[in-house]
NUTOR-787613 format. One record per residue (C-alpha): y negated, z, x. Coordinates in steps of 0.05 Angstrom, whole numbers, plus 5000, padded with zeros to 4 digits. Layout:
YZX
...
This chain:
580723913932
587224203907
586023973835
583823283859
590223203900
594523443841
591222943794
592122373844
599422563853
600522553778
597021883770
601221603828
607521813789
604821493725
603120843761
609720783800
613220373745
607519873750
608119793826
601320123834
598520753864
591921123855
588320743910
590320063882
588420313812
581520503838
580319783861
582719503795
578219993758
572019793797
573419043788
574519153714
568119563707
563919053745
567818453715
567518133783
565318373852
566118303926
570218753972
563719043998
561719223927
568319583917
567819943984
560820173968
562620413898
568720803924
565221033987
570920774032
571320284089
571619534077
578119464117
581519954070
579219534011
581518894044
588619194050
588519403977
585918733952
591218373993
596718783959
593618663890
593117913905
600517903924
602118233858
598217683822
593118183795
586917873825
583617193823
578216943869
572016643838
567816083867
561016303894
555015953924
556216303990
563016074015
563316664063
563417154006
569617253962
568317473891
574317803858
576217873785
582418103749
587217533732
589917493661
596217873683
591718353721
587718493658
594118613618
596619083673
589819433675
590119553600
597219823603
595620293660
589020513629
592620713565
597621133605
592121463646
587721583585
593621933551
594722363613
587322543616
587222703542
593223163550
589523533606
583223663567
585723753496
585624513502
578224523519
572424563471
568523903462
562024233483
565124503547
567723813563
560723503552
557424043596
562623943651
561823193649
554223253653
554823733712
559623273749
555022673737
549223073766
553423243828
555322513836
548022293831
545922813883
551522603930
549921863919
542521983935
544422383997
549121824021
543621304011
539321684060
544321614117
């Protein structure tokens, strides 16, 4: 937990000039990965409550980062990154990638691959466990 908190704090510092923080970045990341999605999709992916995602998407909308797409179901809002949101995402992704690279550059490539595989297995196990709730 300590390392996770320290990484989040560092990312918050890196994102400050962009008027973002780690939780807003997470939402942008999910929307970028899925290309478009609903708040429920984001909440499920991040394993957080829908109201917390609603707050984050409201802030991102106010920043002009999101656009709402038309859907068949008028009750459901599908979100995507706006053009300025995509440009912001790319800028922030470059900064975060550089930070991540600086953190792992001292490690052997094989160690990184093994660690990544292990973390993916843990994520899969936890995801499967959460589906059973």
